Structures are given as structure tokens and as C-alpha cells.
Backbone as JSON Lines, residues from 0, in Angstrom:
{"i":0,"aa":"X","n":[-18.31,0.1,28.65],"ca":[-18.94,0.18,27.33],"c":[-18.12,-0.57,26.3]}
{"i":1,"aa":"X","n":[-18.79,-1.01,25.26],"ca":[-18.1,-1.59,24.12],"c":[-17.44,-0.47,23.32]}
{"i":2,"aa":"X","n":[-16.49,-0.81,22.43],"ca":[-15.88,0.23,21.59],"c":[-16.91,0.91,20.7]}
{"i":3,"aa":"X","n":[-16.57,2.09,20.2],"ca":[-17.43,2.81,19.27],"c":[-17.64,1.95,18.03]}
{"i":4,"aa":"X","n":[-18.9,1.85,17.61],"ca":[-19.25,1.05,16.44],"c":[-19.52,1.95,15.24]}
{"i":5,"aa":"X","n":[-19.79,1.34,14.1],"ca":[-19.99,2.1,12.85],"c":[-21.25,1.59,12.16]}
{"i":6,"aa":"X","n":[-22.26,2.43,12.06],"ca":[-23.52,2.03,11.43],"c":[-23.42,1.95,9.93]}
{"i":7,"aa":"X","n":[-22.39,2.57,9.32],"ca":[-22.24,2.55,7.88],"c":[-23.36,3.29,7.17]}
{"i":8,"aa":"X","n":[-23.62,2.9,5.92],"ca":[-24.64,3.59,5.11],"c":[-26.01,2.97,5.35]}
{"i":9,"aa":"X","n":[-26.47,3.08,6.57],"ca":[-27.75,2.51,6.99],"c":[-28.27,3.39,8.11]}
{"i":10,"aa":"X","n":[-29.53,3.79,8.02],"ca":[-30.11,4.67,9.03],"c":[-30.53,3.91,10.28]}
{"i":11,"aa":"X","n":[-29.59,3.18,10.83],"ca":[-29.85,2.28,11.96],"c":[-29.3,2.82,13.27]}
{"i":12,"aa":"X","n":[-29.07,4.13,13.33],"ca":[-28.5,4.72,14.54],"c":[-29.27,4.32,15.79]}
{"i":13,"aa":"X","n":[-30.59,4.19,15.65],"ca":[-31.45,3.84,16.79],"c":[-31.09,2.48,17.38]}
{"i":14,"aa":"X","n":[-30.6,1.57,16.54],"ca":[-30.22,0.25,17.06],"c":[-28.93,0.33,17.88]}
{"i":15,"aa":"X","n":[-28.03,1.21,17.49],"ca":[-26.76,1.36,18.21],"c":[-26.98,2.06,19.56]}
{"i":16,"aa":"X","n":[-27.88,3.04,19.56],"ca":[-28.24,3.66,20.84],"c":[-28.89,2.63,21.75]}
{"i":17,"aa":"X","n":[-29.71,1.75,21.17],"ca":[-30.4,0.72,21.94],"c":[-29.44,-0.29,22.53]}
{"i":18,"aa":"X","n":[-28.57,-0.85,21.68],"ca":[-27.63,-1.86,22.19],"c":[-26.67,-1.24,23.19]}
{"i":19,"aa":"X","n":[-26.23,-0.02,22.93],"ca":[-25.32,0.64,23.88],"c":[-25.94,0.83,25.24]}
{"i":20,"aa":"X","n":[-27.23,1.21,25.25],"ca":[-27.92,1.39,26.52],"c":[-28.05,0.08,27.26]}
{"i":21,"aa":"X","n":[-28.37,-1.0,26.54],"ca":[-28.51,-2.3,27.19],"c":[-27.16,-2.87,27.61]}
{"i":22,"aa":"X","n":[-26.16,-2.68,26.78],"ca":[-24.81,-3.15,27.15],"c":[-24.36,-2.51,28.46]}
{"i":23,"aa":"X","n":[-24.58,-1.2,28.59],"ca":[-24.19,-0.51,29.82],"c":[-25.01,-0.94,31.01]}
{"i":24,"aa":"X","n":[-26.33,-1.05,30.81],"ca":[-27.2,-1.44,31.91],"c":[-26.88,-2.85,32.39]}
{"i":25,"aa":"X","n":[-26.62,-3.75,31.44],"ca":[-26.33,-5.13,31.83],"c":[-24.99,-5.23,32.54]}
{"i":26,"aa":"X","n":[-24.01,-4.47,32.08],"ca":[-22.7,-4.49,32.74],"c":[-22.82,-3.99,34.18]}
{"i":27,"aa":"X","n":[-23.58,-2.94,34.37],"ca":[-23.76,-2.39,35.72],"c":[-24.47,-3.41,36.61]}
{"i":28,"aa":"X","n":[-25.42,-4.13,36.05],"ca":[-26.18,-5.1,36.84],"c":[-25.39,-6.38,37.12]}
{"i":29,"aa":"X","n":[-24.61,-6.84,36.12],"ca":[-24.0,-8.18,36.22],"c":[-22.48,-8.18,36.27]}
{"i":30,"aa":"X","n":[-21.84,-7.07,35.85],"ca":[-20.39,-7.05,35.73],"c":[-19.9,-7.7,34.45]}
{"i":31,"aa":"X","n":[-20.81,-8.07,33.57],"ca":[-20.47,-8.76,32.31],"c":[-20.69,-7.8,31.14]}
{"i":32,"aa":"X","n":[-19.62,-7.54,30.38],"ca":[-19.73,-6.64,29.22],"c":[-19.96,-7.47,27.97]}
{"i":33,"aa":"X","n":[-21.12,-7.33,27.38],"ca":[-21.49,-8.06,26.18],"c":[-21.72,-7.08,25.04]}
{"i":34,"aa":"X","n":[-21.58,-7.56,23.81],"ca":[-21.88,-6.75,22.63],"c":[-23.11,-7.33,21.96]}
{"i":35,"aa":"X","n":[-24.21,-6.57,21.98],"ca":[-25.48,-7.06,21.45],"c":[-25.64,-6.72,19.97]}
{"i":36,"aa":"X","n":[-26.51,-7.46,19.33],"ca":[-26.69,-7.37,17.88],"c":[-27.58,-6.21,17.46]}
{"i":37,"aa":"X","n":[-27.04,-5.3,16.68],"ca":[-27.85,-4.27,16.06],"c":[-28.67,-4.85,14.91]}
{"i":38,"aa":"X","n":[-28.11,-5.82,14.2],"ca":[-28.8,-6.37,13.04],"c":[-30.1,-7.07,13.43]}
{"i":39,"aa":"X","n":[-30.12,-7.69,14.61],"ca":[-31.36,-8.28,15.1],"c":[-32.46,-7.23,15.15]}
{"i":40,"aa":"X","n":[-32.12,-6.05,15.64],"ca":[-33.1,-4.96,15.75],"c":[-33.47,-4.43,14.38]}
{"i":41,"aa":"X","n":[-32.5,-4.25,13.49],"ca":[-32.78,-3.78,12.13],"c":[-33.8,-4.7,11.46]}
{"i":42,"aa":"X","n":[-33.59,-6.0,11.59],"ca":[-34.41,-6.98,10.87],"c":[-35.73,-7.31,11.56]}
{"i":43,"aa":"X","n":[-35.77,-7.23,12.87],"ca":[-36.87,-7.85,13.62],"c":[-37.81,-6.9,14.34]}
{"i":44,"aa":"X","n":[-37.44,-5.65,14.54],"ca":[-38.3,-4.73,15.3],"c":[-39.37,-4.16,14.37]}
{"i":45,"aa":"X","n":[-40.6,-4.62,14.56],"ca":[-41.68,-4.21,13.66],"c":[-42.14,-2.77,13.87]}
{"i":46,"aa":"X","n":[-41.83,-2.2,15.04],"ca":[-42.26,-0.83,15.33],"c":[-41.31,0.22,14.75]}
{"i":47,"aa":"X","n":[-40.24,-0.22,14.08],"ca":[-39.31,0.71,13.43],"c":[-39.09,0.26,11.98]}
{"i":48,"aa":"X","n":[-38.18,0.94,11.3],"ca":[-38.06,0.76,9.85],"c":[-36.64,0.39,9.41]}
{"i":49,"aa":"X","n":[-35.93,-0.35,10.25],"ca":[-34.61,-0.83,9.86],"c":[-33.66,0.27,9.49]}
{"i":50,"aa":"X","n":[-33.1,0.17,8.3],"ca":[-32.15,1.18,7.81],"c":[-32.83,2.5,7.45]}
{"i":51,"aa":"X","n":[-34.16,2.52,7.51],"ca":[-34.89,3.75,7.2],"c":[-35.31,4.5,8.46]}
{"i":52,"aa":"X","n":[-34.79,4.09,9.61],"ca":[-35.01,4.84,10.84],"c":[-35.85,4.1,11.86]}
{"i":53,"aa":"X","n":[-35.83,4.62,13.06],"ca":[-36.57,4.03,14.17],"c":[-36.23,4.75,15.46]}
{"i":54,"aa":"X","n":[-36.58,4.15,16.58],"ca":[-36.23,4.76,17.86],"c":[-35.92,3.69,18.89]}
{"i":55,"aa":"X","n":[-35.16,4.09,19.88],"ca":[-34.68,3.14,20.88],"c":[-35.82,2.55,21.69]}
{"i":56,"aa":"X","n":[-36.85,3.33,21.96],"ca":[-37.97,2.81,22.74],"c":[-38.6,1.6,22.08]}
{"i":57,"aa":"X","n":[-38.63,1.58,20.74],"ca":[-39.18,0.42,20.02],"c":[-38.33,-0.82,20.28]}
{"i":58,"aa":"X","n":[-37.01,-0.64,20.36],"ca":[-36.12,-1.76,20.69],"c":[-36.41,-2.3,22.08]}
{"i":59,"aa":"X","n":[-36.61,-1.39,23.02],"ca":[-36.84,-1.81,24.4],"c":[-38.18,-2.54,24.53]}
{"i":60,"aa":"X","n":[-39.17,-2.13,23.72],"ca":[-40.43,-2.87,23.67],"c":[-40.21,-4.26,23.08]}
{"i":61,"aa":"X","n":[-39.43,-4.33,22.01],"ca":[-39.14,-5.61,21.36],"c":[-38.48,-6.58,22.32]}
{"i":62,"aa":"X","n":[-37.53,-6.08,23.1],"ca":[-36.81,-6.96,24.03],"c":[-37.69,-7.45,25.18]}
{"i":63,"aa":"X","n":[-38.87,-6.89,25.33],"ca":[-39.8,-7.42,26.34],"c":[-40.23,-8.84,25.98]}
{"i":64,"aa":"X","n":[-40.3,-9.14,24.7],"ca":[-40.79,-10.45,24.25],"c":[-39.74,-11.26,23.5]}
{"i":65,"aa":"X","n":[-38.55,-10.68,23.28],"ca":[-37.45,-11.37,22.61],"c":[-36.17,-11.09,23.39]}
{"i":66,"aa":"X","n":[-35.3,-12.08,23.47],"ca":[-34.03,-11.87,24.15],"c":[-33.0,-11.3,23.18]}
{"i":67,"aa":"X","n":[-32.05,-10.52,23.68],"ca":[-31.01,-9.98,22.8],"c":[-30.05,-11.07,22.33]}
{"i":68,"aa":"X","n":[-29.68,-10.97,21.09],"ca":[-28.66,-11.87,20.53],"c":[-27.32,-11.14,20.49]}
{"i":69,"aa":"X","n":[-26.27,-11.88,20.33],"ca":[-24.93,-11.28,20.34],"c":[-24.55,-10.77,18.96]}
{"i":70,"aa":"X","n":[-23.61,-9.86,18.95],"ca":[-23.04,-9.36,17.7],"c":[-22.48,-10.51,16.87]}
{"i":71,"aa":"X","n":[-21.84,-11.45,17.55],"ca":[-21.21,-12.58,16.85],"c":[-22.23,-13.52,16.23]}
{"i":72,"aa":"X","n":[-23.34,-13.75,16.93],"ca":[-24.32,-14.72,16.42],"c":[-25.26,-14.1,15.39]}
{"i":73,"aa":"X","n":[-25.38,-12.77,15.39],"ca":[-26.26,-12.09,14.43],"c":[-25.51,-10.85,13.96]}
{"i":74,"aa":"X","n":[-24.51,-11.02,13.09],"ca":[-23.59,-9.93,12.74],"c":[-24.24,-8.82,11.9]}
{"i":75,"aa":"X","n":[-23.66,-7.65,12.01],"ca":[-24.18,-6.45,11.35],"c":[-23.83,-6.45,9.87]}
{"i":76,"aa":"X","n":[-24.82,-6.11,9.03],"ca":[-24.61,-6.06,7.58],"c":[-24.82,-4.67,7.0]}
{"i":77,"aa":"X","n":[-25.37,-3.73,7.79],"ca":[-25.65,-2.36,7.33],"c":[-26.69,-2.33,6.22]}
{"i":78,"aa":"X","n":[-27.59,-3.31,6.21],"ca":[-28.7,-3.29,5.26],"c":[-29.87,-4.08,5.85]}
{"i":79,"aa":"X","n":[-31.05,-3.81,5.33],"ca":[-32.23,-4.52,5.8],"c":[-32.18,-5.98,5.38]}
{"i":80,"aa":"X","n":[-32.68,-6.85,6.25],"ca":[-32.72,-8.28,5.93],"c":[-33.91,-8.94,6.6]}
{"i":81,"aa":"X","n":[-34.09,-10.22,6.3],"ca":[-35.16,-10.99,6.93],"c":[-34.78,-11.31,8.37]}
{"i":82,"aa":"X","n":[-35.76,-11.29,9.25],"ca":[-35.51,-11.56,10.66],"c":[-35.17,-13.04,10.86]}
{"i":83,"aa":"X","n":[-34.03,-13.32,11.46],"ca":[-33.62,-14.7,11.75],"c":[-33.36,-14.85,13.25]}
{"i":84,"aa":"X","n":[-34.22,-14.24,14.04],"ca":[-34.1,-14.36,15.5],"c":[-34.14,-15.82,15.92]}
{"i":85,"aa":"X","n":[-33.24,-16.18,16.83],"ca":[-33.16,-17.54,17.34],"c":[-33.07,-17.49,18.86]}
{"i":86,"aa":"X","n":[-34.16,-17.8,19.53],"ca":[-34.18,-17.73,20.99],"c":[-33.16,-18.67,21.61]}
{"i":87,"aa":"X","n":[-32.85,-19.77,20.93],"ca":[-31.89,-20.73,21.47],"c":[-30.45,-20.23,21.38]}
{"i":88,"aa":"X","n":[-30.24,-19.16,20.61],"ca":[-28.89,-18.59,20.44],"c":[-28.87,-17.16,20.99]}
{"i":89,"aa":"X","n":[-29.7,-16.91,22.0],"ca":[-29.81,-15.57,22.57],"c":[-29.38,-15.58,24.03]}
{"i":90,"aa":"X","n":[-29.27,-14.4,24.6],"ca":[-28.98,-14.27,26.03],"c":[-30.32,-14.35,26.78]}
{"i":91,"aa":"X","n":[-30.81,-15.59,26.99],"ca":[-32.15,-15.75,27.56],"c":[-32.2,-15.53,29.06]}
{"i":92,"aa":"X","n":[-31.09,-15.06,29.63],"ca":[-31.09,-14.65,31.04],"c":[-31.27,-13.14,31.19]}
{"i":93,"aa":"X","n":[-31.38,-12.44,30.06],"ca":[-31.53,-10.98,30.09],"c":[-32.96,-10.63,29.75]}
{"i":94,"aa":"X","n":[-33.72,-10.2,30.73],"ca":[-35.13,-9.88,30.54],"c":[-35.34,-8.37,30.67]}
{"i":95,"aa":"X","n":[-35.66,-7.73,29.56],"ca":[-35.93,-6.3,29.54],"c":[-37.42,-6.08,29.82]}
{"i":96,"aa":"X","n":[-37.73,-5.15,30.69],"ca":[-39.12,-4.88,31.05],"c":[-39.76,-3.82,30.17]}
{"i":97,"aa":"X","n":[-38.97,-3.21,29.28],"ca":[-39.49,-2.17,28.4],"c":[-38.76,-0.87,28.59]}
{"i":98,"aa":"X","n":[-39.17,0.18,27.86],"ca":[-38.49,1.47,27.98],"c":[-38.87,2.2,29.26]}
{"i":99,"aa":"X","n":[-37.89,2.9,29.8],"ca":[-38.11,3.77,30.95],"c":[-37.76,5.19,30.53]}
{"i":100,"aa":"X","n":[-38.68,6.1,30.62],"ca":[-38.44,7.46,30.19],"c":[-37.77,8.31,31.26]}
{"i":101,"aa":"X","n":[-36.98,9.26,30.81],"ca":[-36.38,10.28,31.67],"c":[-37.1,11.59,31.38]}
{"i":102,"aa":"X","n":[-37.33,12.4,32.39],"ca":[-38.05,13.66,32.2],"c":[-37.44,14.46,31.04]}
{"i":103,"aa":"X","n":[-38.29,14.86,30.12],"ca":[-37.83,15.59,28.94],"c":[-37.4,17.01,29.31]}
{"i":104,"aa":"X","n":[-36.39,17.5,28.57],"ca":[-35.95,18.89,28.68],"c":[-35.6,19.28,30.11]}
{"i":105,"aa":"X","n":[-34.93,18.38,30.81],"ca":[-34.56,18.59,32.21],"c":[-33.1,18.16,32.38]}
{"i":106,"aa":"X","n":[-32.21,19.14,32.43],"ca":[-30.79,18.84,32.52],"c":[-30.46,17.99,33.73]}
{"i":107,"aa":"X","n":[-30.98,18.34,34.89],"ca":[-30.65,17.61,36.12],"c":[-31.19,16.19,36.07]}
{"i":108,"aa":"X","n":[-32.39,16.02,35.53],"ca":[-32.96,14.68,35.42],"c":[-32.1,13.79,34.54]}
{"i":109,"aa":"X","n":[-31.61,14.34,33.43],"ca":[-30.76,13.55,32.54],"c":[-29.4,13.29,33.18]}
{"i":110,"aa":"X","n":[-28.85,14.27,33.88],"ca":[-27.59,14.04,34.59],"c":[-27.75,12.92,35.63]}
{"i":111,"aa":"X","n":[-28.84,12.96,36.37],"ca":[-29.08,11.93,37.38],"c":[-29.21,10.55,36.73]}
{"i":112,"aa":"X","n":[-29.88,10.5,35.58],"ca":[-30.05,9.22,34.89],"c":[-28.72,8.7,34.36]}
{"i":113,"aa":"X","n":[-27.94,9.59,33.74],"ca":[-26.64,9.19,33.19],"c":[-25.68,8.77,34.29]}
{"i":114,"aa":"X","n":[-25.84,9.34,35.46],"ca":[-25.01,8.94,36.6],"c":[-25.23,7.47,36.95]}
{"i":115,"aa":"X","n":[-26.41,6.95,36.64],"ca":[-26.75,5.57,36.94],"c":[-26.37,4.6,35.83]}
{"i":116,"aa":"X","n":[-26.51,5.03,34.57],"ca":[-26.26,4.15,33.43],"c":[-26.31,4.95,32.13]}
{"i":117,"aa":"X","n":[-25.81,4.4,31.02],"ca":[-25.93,5.09,29.73],"c":[-27.38,5.23,29.31]}
{"i":118,"aa":"X","n":[-27.69,6.35,28.67],"ca":[-29.07,6.69,28.3],"c":[-29.15,6.94,26.8]}
{"i":119,"aa":"X","n":[-30.12,6.32,26.15],"ca":[-30.37,6.58,24.73],"c":[-31.04,7.95,24.59]}
{"i":120,"aa":"X","n":[-30.51,8.78,23.71],"ca":[-31.07,10.11,23.48],"c":[-31.19,10.35,21.97]}
{"i":121,"aa":"X","n":[-32.06,11.28,21.61],"ca":[-32.23,11.68,20.22],"c":[-31.7,13.1,20.05]}
{"i":122,"aa":"X","n":[-31.06,13.36,18.92],"ca":[-30.5,14.68,18.64],"c":[-30.74,15.05,17.18]}
{"i":123,"aa":"X","n":[-30.45,16.3,16.86],"ca":[-30.36,16.7,15.45],"c":[-28.9,16.6,15.03]}
{"i":124,"aa":"X","n":[-28.65,15.86,13.96],"ca":[-27.26,15.61,13.54],"c":[-27.0,15.96,12.08]}
{"i":125,"aa":"X","n":[-27.93,16.64,11.44],"ca":[-27.78,16.89,10.01],"c":[-27.1,18.21,9.68]}
{"i":126,"aa":"X","n":[-26.64,18.94,10.7],"ca":[-25.98,20.23,10.45],"c":[-24.48,20.07,10.33]}
{"i":127,"aa":"X","n":[-23.86,20.97,9.61],"ca":[-22.39,20.95,9.51],"c":[-21.78,21.23,10.87]}
{"i":128,"aa":"X","n":[-22.45,22.02,11.68],"ca":[-21.97,22.34,13.03],"c":[-21.72,21.06,13.81]}
{"i":129,"aa":"X","n":[-22.64,20.11,13.71],"ca":[-22.46,18.84,14.4],"c":[-21.51,17.91,13.64]}
{"i":130,"aa":"X","n":[-21.7,17.79,12.35],"ca":[-20.99,16.78,11.59],"c":[-19.49,17.03,11.49]}
{"i":131,"aa":"X","n":[-19.08,18.3,11.6],"ca":[-17.65,18.62,11.5],"c":[-16.98,18.72,12.87]}
{"i":132,"aa":"X","n":[-17.66,18.28,13.92],"ca":[-17.11,18.34,15.28],"c":[-15.81,17.55,15.39]}
{"i":133,"aa":"X","n":[-14.85,18.12,16.14],"ca":[-13.6,17.4,16.41],"c":[-13.21,17.42,17.89]}
{"i":134,"aa":"X","n":[-13.57,18.5,18.63],"ca":[-13.17,18.56,20.03],"c":[-13.94,19.67,20.73]}
{"i":135,"aa":"X","n":[-13.84,19.7,22.06],"ca":[-14.48,20.74,22.84],"c":[-15.96,20.47,23.04]}
{"i":136,"aa":"X","n":[-16.67,21.51,23.48],"ca":[-18.1,21.4,23.76],"c":[-18.89,22.18,22.71]}
{"i":137,"aa":"X","n":[-19.89,21.53,22.09],"ca":[-20.79,22.26,21.2],"c":[-21.78,23.01,22.07]}
{"i":138,"aa":"X","n":[-21.82,24.33,21.93],"ca":[-22.64,25.17,22.82],"c":[-23.71,25.97,22.1]}
{"i":139,"aa":"X","n":[-23.69,26.0,20.77],"ca":[-24.61,26.84,20.0],"c":[-25.87,26.03,19.66]}
{"i":140,"aa":"X","n":[-26.9,26.17,20.49],"ca":[-28.12,25.4,20.28],"c":[-28.82,25.77,18.97]}
{"i":141,"aa":"X","n":[-28.7,27.03,18.57],"ca":[-29.34,27.47,17.33],"c":[-28.65,26.84,16.12]}
{"i":142,"aa":"X","n":[-27.32,26.81,16.14],"ca":[-26.57,26.26,15.02],"c":[-26.82,24.76,14.86]}
{"i":143,"aa":"X","n":[-27.1,24.09,15.96],"ca":[-27.3,22.64,15.89],"c":[-28.75,22.27,15.63]}
{"i":144,"aa":"X","n":[-29.7,22.98,16.21],"ca":[-31.11,22.71,15.95],"c":[-31.69,21.65,16.88]}
{"i":145,"aa":"X","n":[-33.01,21.45,16.74],"ca":[-33.71,20.49,17.59],"c":[-34.67,19.61,16.78]}
{"i":146,"aa":"X","n":[-34.44,19.48,15.48],"ca":[-35.23,18.56,14.67],"c":[-34.61,17.17,14.78]}
{"i":147,"aa":"X","n":[-35.09,16.4,15.72],"ca":[-34.44,15.14,16.09],"c":[-34.43,14.16,14.93]}
{"i":148,"aa":"X","n":[-33.21,13.74,14.53],"ca":[-33.09,12.83,13.39],"c":[-32.01,11.77,13.58]}
{"i":149,"aa":"X","n":[-31.47,11.67,14.8],"ca":[-30.36,10.75,15.03],"c":[-30.39,10.29,16.48]}
{"i":150,"aa":"X","n":[-30.15,9.01,16.7],"ca":[-30.13,8.45,18.05],"c":[-28.69,8.14,18.45]}
{"i":151,"aa":"X","n":[-28.33,8.52,19.67],"ca":[-26.98,8.32,20.19],"c":[-27.08,7.92,21.66]}
{"i":152,"aa":"X","n":[-25.93,7.79,22.29],"ca":[-25.9,7.31,23.66],"c":[-25.21,8.32,24.57]}
{"i":153,"aa":"X","n":[-25.92,8.81,25.58],"ca":[-25.31,9.69,26.58],"c":[-24.63,8.81,27.63]}
{"i":154,"aa":"X","n":[-23.33,8.99,27.78],"ca":[-22.56,8.08,28.66],"c":[-21.91,8.8,29.84]}
{"i":155,"aa":"X","n":[-21.99,10.11,29.88],"ca":[-21.38,10.85,30.98],"c":[-21.75,12.32,30.88]}
{"i":156,"aa":"X","n":[-21.31,13.09,31.87],"ca":[-21.53,14.53,31.83],"c":[-20.4,15.2,32.6]}
{"i":157,"aa":"X","n":[-20.23,16.48,32.36],"ca":[-19.16,17.21,33.04],"c":[-19.24,18.69,32.72]}
{"i":158,"aa":"X","n":[-18.14,19.38,32.96],"ca":[-18.06,20.81,32.67],"c":[-16.69,21.12,32.09]}
{"i":159,"aa":"X","n":[-16.68,21.94,31.07],"ca":[-15.44,22.33,30.41],"c":[-15.51,23.81,30.05]}
{"i":160,"aa":"X","n":[-14.54,24.57,30.53],"ca":[-14.52,26.01,30.28],"c":[-15.84,26.68,30.67]}
{"i":161,"aa":"X","n":[-16.4,26.23,31.78],"ca":[-17.63,26.8,32.28],"c":[-18.9,26.3,31.62]}
{"i":162,"aa":"X","n":[-18.76,25.39,30.68],"ca":[-19.93,24.88,29.95],"c":[-20.28,23.46,30.42]}
{"i":163,"aa":"X","n":[-21.49,23.28,30.93],"ca":[-21.97,21.94,31.24],"c":[-22.18,21.18,29.94]}
{"i":164,"aa":"X","n":[-21.89,19.88,29.95],"ca":[-22.07,19.09,28.73],"c":[-22.44,17.66,29.06]}
{"i":165,"aa":"X","n":[-23.0,16.97,28.05],"ca":[-23.19,15.53,28.09],"c":[-22.2,14.9,27.12]}
{"i":166,"aa":"X","n":[-21.53,13.85,27.58],"ca":[-20.61,13.1,26.73],"c":[-21.41,12.06,25.95]}
{"i":167,"aa":"X","n":[-21.29,12.12,24.63],"ca":[-22.12,11.32,23.74],"c":[-21.27,10.34,22.95]}
{"i":168,"aa":"X","n":[-21.68,9.09,22.97],"ca":[-21.07,8.05,22.13],"c":[-21.89,7.96,20.84]}
{"i":169,"aa":"X","n":[-21.25,8.22,19.71],"ca":[-21.91,8.18,18.41],"c":[-21.67,6.81,17.76]}
{"i":170,"aa":"X","n":[-22.26,6.59,16.6],"ca":[-22.1,5.31,15.89],"c":[-21.59,5.53,14.48]}
{"i":171,"aa":"X","n":[-20.68,6.51,14.35],"ca":[-20.09,6.82,13.05],"c":[-18.61,6.45,12.99]}
{"i":172,"aa":"X","n":[-18.22,5.48,13.77],"ca":[-16.85,4.95,13.88],"c":[-15.99,5.85,14.76]}
{"i":173,"aa":"X","n":[-14.89,5.31,15.21],"ca":[-13.97,6.06,16.07],"c":[-13.2,7.12,15.31]}
{"i":174,"aa":"X","n":[-13.32,7.14,13.98],"ca":[-12.64,8.15,13.17],"c":[-13.38,9.48,13.18]}
{"i":175,"aa":"X","n":[-14.65,9.47,13.57],"ca":[-15.44,10.7,13.6],"c":[-15.29,11.4,14.95]}
{"i":176,"aa":"X","n":[-15.4,12.73,14.94],"ca":[-15.43,13.49,16.18],"c":[-14.18,13.31,17.01]}
{"i":177,"aa":"X","n":[-14.35,13.19,18.31],"ca":[-13.25,12.96,19.23],"c":[-13.22,11.48,19.57]}
{"i":178,"aa":"X","n":[-12.59,10.7,18.69],"ca":[-12.5,9.25,18.83],"c":[-13.89,8.6,18.91]}
{"i":179,"aa":"X","n":[-14.82,9.17,18.16],"ca":[-16.18,8.62,18.1],"c":[-17.15,9.28,19.06]}
{"i":180,"aa":"X","n":[-16.67,10.22,19.87],"ca":[-17.48,10.88,20.89],"c":[-17.65,12.36,20.58]}
{"i":181,"aa":"X","n":[-18.66,12.98,21.22],"ca":[-18.9,14.41,21.1],"c":[-19.44,14.91,22.44]}
{"i":182,"aa":"X","n":[-19.12,16.14,22.79],"ca":[-19.64,16.78,24.0],"c":[-20.7,17.79,23.58]}
{"i":183,"aa":"X","n":[-21.94,17.52,24.0],"ca":[-23.06,18.41,23.68],"c":[-23.44,19.23,24.89]}
{"i":184,"aa":"X","n":[-23.56,20.54,24.7],"ca":[-23.87,21.44,25.8],"c":[-25.2,21.12,26.47]}
{"i":185,"aa":"X","n":[-25.2,21.21,27.8],"ca":[-26.41,21.04,28.6],"c":[-26.91,22.42,29.01]}
{"i":186,"aa":"X","n":[-28.22,22.61,29.0],"ca":[-28.77,23.9,29.39],"c":[-30.11,23.69,30.1]}
{"i":187,"aa":"X","n":[-30.84,24.75,30.3],"ca":[-32.12,24.67,31.01],"c":[-33.31,24.59,30.07]}
{"i":188,"aa":"X","n":[-33.03,24.13,28.84],"ca":[-34.1,24.0,27.85],"c":[-34.0,22.62,27.19]}
{"i":189,"aa":"X","n":[-33.75,22.6,25.87],"ca":[-33.71,21.34,25.14],"c":[-32.34,20.66,25.17]}
{"i":190,"aa":"X","n":[-31.31,21.43,25.55],"ca":[-29.95,20.93,25.4],"c":[-29.48,21.15,23.97]}
{"i":191,"aa":"X","n":[-28.18,21.3,23.77],"ca":[-27.64,21.53,22.43],"c":[-27.92,20.3,21.55]}
{"i":192,"aa":"X","n":[-28.38,20.55,20.36],"ca":[-28.8,19.52,19.39],"c":[-30.03,18.75,19.89]}
{"i":193,"aa":"X","n":[-30.7,19.26,20.92],"ca":[-31.89,18.6,21.43],"c":[-31.61,17.4,22.31]}
{"i":194,"aa":"X","n":[-30.41,17.32,22.87],"ca":[-29.98,16.14,23.6],"c":[-30.86,15.82,24.81]}
{"i":195,"aa":"X","n":[-31.54,16.82,25.34],"ca":[-32.36,16.59,26.55],"c":[-33.84,16.34,26.23]}
{"i":196,"aa":"X","n":[-34.18,16.23,24.95],"ca":[-35.59,16.22,24.57],"c":[-36.27,14.85,24.68]}
{"i":197,"aa":"X","n":[-35.55,13.77,24.47],"ca":[-36.22,12.46,24.42],"c":[-35.3,11.35,24.94]}
{"i":198,"aa":"X","n":[-34.95,11.37,26.23],"ca":[-34.06,10.34,26.76],"c":[-34.84,9.14,27.34]}
{"i":199,"aa":"X","n":[-34.31,7.94,27.12],"ca":[-34.9,6.76,27.76],"c":[-33.89,5.64,27.82]}
{"i":200,"aa":"X","n":[-34.21,4.6,28.58],"ca":[-33.29,3.48,28.75],"c":[-34.09,2.2,28.98]}
{"i":201,"aa":"X","n":[-33.45,1.04,28.86],"ca":[-34.17,-0.21,29.03],"c":[-34.26,-0.6,30.5]}
{"i":202,"aa":"X","n":[-35.45,-0.95,30.95],"ca":[-35.6,-1.44,32.31],"c":[-35.11,-2.89,32.41]}
{"i":203,"aa":"X","n":[-34.42,-3.19,33.47],"ca":[-33.94,-4.56,33.7],"c":[-34.42,-5.05,35.06]}
């Protein structure tokens, strides 16, 4: 995976979940770790709303007809802008077939998917319970809620002190949480913060 990124004051979390999922999938397929452009998605994905929100599946649909550009060639500005997609300056060897869904509200299905590659997931992140996280596993599903308002990347799973969890890469810089990561409890329902409710990844 690429290092933890920072979305800044822009509701573009969905683009970071999208690029993270594709970065992981492409590395697994090719052995090449690339950093893809979030700003391309902010500016160019018509099915979402840039800094005003969106979802990873819209990015995966977009990449069906557009190739991903690099972070360097289309740098992040943390604000909405005009689309300046350039196919000649893109990774035109990377062809995304669209979003692939993982069974909703199924801990084992999500574990199996994460075992294969990073998975874009949606969570509720507007509670103090989530925002003040520093370490350990968040296990209180009620305190975190399931009103999905934030997109993140599930990159692993495990167990700590008897609690199953998903390891989540956030996009609030490495200064947040546990070096930019959080462990969200896995259960037989929605998962803590709703982590098991809406998982998907880009088909390659």
C-alpha cells in the first residue's frame, strides 16, 4: 500500500478509498506499487460530487471508460476543479472492469475479500467515539452508529483481546488514530461503524 494520505478540508474520502483499492489490486496483479490521483476523481467523476461526497463504486464505473492518472501528473488540491483528464498521461495499461460487490453485512465474506486485496468500505465517522480513536479495537457498535458518511479502506483483519476486527486505512493523515489506521470490530451484523454494510472493489 501507499502511505496514509490526507484528504484535508474536502469531502473526498470516497476518492481515497477508491485509489487505495486500485493501488492494492494493481500491486497484487503486477507487483508494481503506484499512487493514483484522487483529484482526477474529484474533478471528473460525474456520478459523485467531488468535495461534497461520493462513493467508491462511482470511481470504479468511471475507470471503466477512463484510465487512472498518477498523483504526480494530476496532484491533489483538496478542492473542486475542472476536469483535466489526459489519456496520454494516464496508466493506459490498467483496465478496470467496474465495481465488484462483496456480500453486505457478512463478516466472513468481507474477511475473505480482504484476504485477497484491499476493499473499499463505508462507515459512520461523525461520532466522537470514532474521531478520538488512538489504539485498540472499537467494539461499541451503538456508540459508533451505522449512518454511513465516510469511505475508507479495509486492508486486513485479525483478533485482539478476543475481539475480531478489520484494519482500516483512513485518509485523515498519519497523525490521526494509530498512525492513520483504526481497528473496527467485526460481528455477525453490520460491523462496528457499519464497516460490513457496503464493501466493494475494482475488478481488474
